[in-house]
Phi, psi and omega in degrees: 000118185293134178078008183287155180232122181284136183248356179204165181290157172279172186220136180283131176274184187292341177271358181090359178278143179272124184242159180289135181260333178220173183292142168271125185283136178257107184293345180282347182264089175263185184298320181292318180296319179293317179300321178297319178296320180296316181295321176297317178300316181294330176295323182271343182227096183280112182294341180285338184245343182276151170298141185304310182293322178298321179295314181295320178297318179295321178297318177298313183296333179278357180081019184250020176272283170258094188295341181273351179282166181294159173305137179087351180240031179092004184226182181230007183074028180277170176293138181301330182293349181273351183299319183299319179294321178297313179300322182295321179294317178297317181296319180296333179275001181077020181285146178289146173263180183264020178049062189300330183285351176269354182219044187297326180289320178296309184287320186270339187234308182292314185301308180296331177291319178294320179297321184279319189248349185280155173284169178301320179295318179295319179297316180293324182288318193258328192291319183296306179293338175292312183292321181287347181086007178291333179232121180269146182241150172229182188229117179258081181245290187297150177225166178305330180249014182210084178251274176298325176264072187296331181295351181271014184304142182251347177305126187257147173232118183243140180300138176210094181064238180268014182212206184222150173249120187247132178221139179159189181228132174244158186215161181061040185265098177294142175069006182300330182285347178244354191281146171270321183231159176222141167274134192224133171247131184221161182268121180254347179213094180289351180278348179264161173304155193302327181282343187255351184257025185251152177222149186254131182230166166247125186250133174285116184287353176254010179289149176303137179099353177268120183237114182257126181234134183288148171244124183274133183268174178296337179278347182109327182285169172233073180276349173229174196215170163252146185232126177257133179246110185246095181052051179280129180272126177236118179294153184295335180287358174257022174264136176253121182084177181283159172299131181086357180262013187300325183290324177297314179295318181298317180300319178297318179297317181296322178295321176293323180299316183292326174292318181298321180283311187275347185229039178298145182287111177220146176285170179301142177058043171238182183069208185298317182294328177296320178293320179295314181294321177301315178298317182298320183282322187275338182231074182298339180294345180276349183288135176233172184300127176093344184285334177301316179296321180295316180296317182296317180298317180292324178297315180297317179296319180295321180291320177297319179295321180296316181291322176295321180296326179298320178294319180295325179295322178292324176295318178295317181298330178282002180082021184233057177292139183230183181294347177300334177300332177294325177293320178295319181292319178297316179295318179302312181296313182297314182296315180301320181290319178292319181294314181294328177294317180293322177301318179292322178298319180296320183283339181064223184296332178298326181289344181277351180289128180222093191267347184240102178248035182295139179278073180272165176234072186285152169272322180216128176251121180278130179302318184293338180266003183250168180269165177299323178296320177297314181299321179296315181290317183294328181296339179297330180284344183297332181273004179244310186295144179071018183107126183293159179298329178295317178294321178300319180294323176297317181296316179298317181298316186277317191260344177254310182274345178073025178284157180301140179287155175293145178299136179234097185286345186260004190290340180250008182264137177304138183303323183294340182264359180282141177291139179221000000 
């Protein structure tokens, strides 16, 4: 690409070839040039008459899906900050979107991992149906004995001919009941220290031996699951990164996850703060002394968090997710819990009513369609999912503030010799 500027290092794939890890920026693609391309595309592809999936596939092939991704992978090598303008033009034209909130793990975690660590064949196979929403993704990371200490995973992957046999148990797996694929970290060498004996795979969720079981939450739904892997066969071409490089790949995925959770794209006054402000404006009789100040403070904090998140999303889009995402995720959890608590305080006894405890299995639960009681209960999980708030504080302390790391006596001990 003439005039391109590389923004990140290359990475060796499993064949030893050096591949691009992030988009090369094309300085010729400014906002006006991209807007012109979008309008030309809409002239040739009428969203009012085209089949929804055909339209989304064509948009991906035109490089107008992730405009910051490389050519041929749904992008044009544009600046990440231009994506919002492209999406706005499509929305104004009545074009269908890819329902991003139904595939948050795929879009926010699997896709950037595939772009950075995947081979050309893997990128071509997985990215297009992931973006269009034809294939939903989940994440097989946490285990009953490996949550905050994810490097302690016990799920094993053993060589078997041209592939691997995987056995173990994963837990807290959102969307597993709807997913086609899963990103999976497993232990391939128990003789090495826990961080060095891991390998990263992509698992077919419909493969023999995959058993998905619902876990019921405090809200009544079962939006996440436990997953049992009983001698599941995974071909070697579904491995991401080198054997034993799983922790490096996983760390990149986790940084993207925290940005995806804590920095989700939302307009001003939406989400939890939107529900609180709506209640405050529509039911003035609920206001009591001092609550005006509380609502205003939370609104300011939510807006500051939203604007900070926009910068982090652009950093993530450029293929450079960092430990700052832990700050966004920590803030997201704290704010949601404080906002939902104040909403319940304003409603008083009315807020304690919880009339629907149906054991549903939703893909997406809309805040506006839920009760204040549901929001209060669901927010409790925000400080656990995607990494606990305690772990987020450790990451911020060590990798952002540069404070001394906690002593880790087990970092040089073979995983098989660690007490469990």
